[in-house]
N, C-alpha and C positions, 0 to 999 in steps of 0.2 A: 325529042326528049320527053320522058314521062313527066306528067305534072305532079305536083305535091297534092295529095288528097287532104281535104279538111276534116274528114271524119275519123274519130278515134274511139275504139272500145276494145275490151279485153279479147273478144272473139275475133275481131277484125282490126288488128293494129294498123293505124294509118288508113283505115277503110279498105284494107286488102284482105283477100281470102287466102288462107293457108291450106294447102292441099298437096297431094302427090304430084310429082313432076316427072314426066318422061324425059329425063335429062339427055339420054342418048339421042332422042328424037328432036329435042329443042336445044341442042348444045350451042348452036350459033347464037341464039337469043340469050342464053345464059352467059356466054362469054362476052357478049356486048355489055351486059350489066357489069360483069367483072372488070372489063376493060375500063369502063367509066369510073367504077368504084375504086379500082386498084391501080389505074394508070398503066395499062398494058399496051405495048406496041403491037402492030399487026403481026410481026414475027413471033412474039410471045403468045399471041392468041392462037396462031397456027400450031405451035408446039403443045399448048394446053388442050386444044381440041383433041389431039391424039391421046393425050394422057387421060382426059375425062372419059372418052369412049372406052379406053382400056379398063379404067377403074370400074366402070359400070358393069363389066363382065365378071367382077370379083364376087365370090359368095357373100351374100348378105348385104351387098351395096344397095343403098336406096337414097332417094332425093325427095326433097319437098320444095315447093315454090310459094312465093307470095304473089298473088295475081290481082290485077285491077279488075273492075267490073266487066271490062271488055276482053279479058283474058290475057292481057299483056303481062309479061313477067317483070316484076319490080325487085325481086330478090330471090335467092335460092341458097340451099344448104345441101350438101351430100356427105355421106360417110359410110363406114363399113366396120365390121369387126376387125380389129388390128391383126396383122400377120407379120411376124418377125422377119419373114422373107421378103417383104415389100421394101422397095428402095428407101422410102421415108424412114422406116424402122432401122435399117442398116446404118443410116446417117446419124440418127439421134441416139442409138444404143450406147456408143462409147461415152457420150456426155451423161446419160442417165446412170450408167454403171459407175462413173467416177463420183457421182453424188449419192450413190446408194439407192436410187429410185428405178433401177432397171426393171423391177417386177411390174411396173405400170404398163409395160408393153404387152403383158399377158392379160387376157380376160378384160380387154378394154374395147370400147367403141371409139374409133378415131373420127374426128370431124375433119374431113379432108379440105373442104372449102365452105365458106360462109360469106356471102356478099349481098349487099343491099344497095340499090340505086341511090345516089346522093339525094335525090328529091324526096326520098322516103326515110332517110337516116334520122336517128334520134327520136323515133316514134314507137319503139318497141318491136319493130319488125324482126330485127336480128335475134332478139330475145325469144320471140315467139317461134321462130324457125328452129333455133338450136334446142329449146326445151321440148318442142314437139317431136323432133327426130330422136332425141335421146330418151324420151319417155317410152318409145317403142323398142328400145334396145334391150336385149336379153343380158348383156354384160353388166357387171356391177359398177363400172366406172368408165370414164371417158377421158381421152387425151386429145390434144391438138397442139399446133404450133402457130405462133403469131410473131410479127416483127417485134423485136425486143426494144420497145420504146414505150413511153407513157402516152397511150392512145386511148380513144373511146372504146375500141375493140377490147383492149386488155382490161379496161375498167369494167366492161360488161362481163367478161369471163370471170373476173375476180368476184363480182357481185353474185354470180351464179354458183360459186364454190370452187372454181378452178384456182389452183395454186401452182407456183413455179416449181417445176421439177428439174429444170436445167436452164441456164442463161447463156447468152453469147454462143449459141449454136450456129455453126456456119454450114450452109448448104452450098454445094459447088456452083449451082446456077444462080445464086442470090448474092447481091452486093451488100445487103444489110444482114446483121446477125438476128437470129430468132430466139425466142423463148419457147420451151416446151412446157405445157401446163396440163394438169390433171385434176379431175374432180370425181368424187363418188356420185353415183346415180341413185335416185333422181336428183337433178340439179335443184339448187335452192331457188325459191321464189321471192320476189321483192327486192328492191334496190339495196336494202340493208341486210339481206338474208345471209351474206357471207359471215356475219358475226354469230350466227346461231348454231353452226355445226362445224366441227373440225374433224379431220382424219389424219392420222400419222402418215407422213410421206415415206 
């Protein structure tokens, strides 16, 4: 298990280095982090391995990792320009259309996965990963989905400017409902930043 690092600074949250990640090449290591952070079974890990490798062949797909000094992976994020033809978009589109927010599927950078090892959570690692990857996006906004509950992840997204576009979204493979969230780019900075900028949904 990865240890919790004592060092914190803006450039190295929790003492970690944020940088490019060869996700296709380190997919098993990334999925170990996701399995611990998200509680995945071995069967689910196997399914997600195929999904991640397929996603990384999509145009514009990229990944960042949070690395310890010895190069171990403590967290990762990946995403891509959204495509309405992708499975995720086809599932969420009816929910967004019902709420008048379907246009968020266009010209958006979708955050596909964001996970941080529990030993490094609550230290700004997730914030650093998502802001860094969206800062490099050419799209004017970002979308993502998260389990529809009051969680630290949802709190982080709200602080960064993400707002609910649809609630109680049901994916065929998930037992819990999800919320779809969207934010204009660049993302807000600071824990109270969500109060400083608004955009009509």
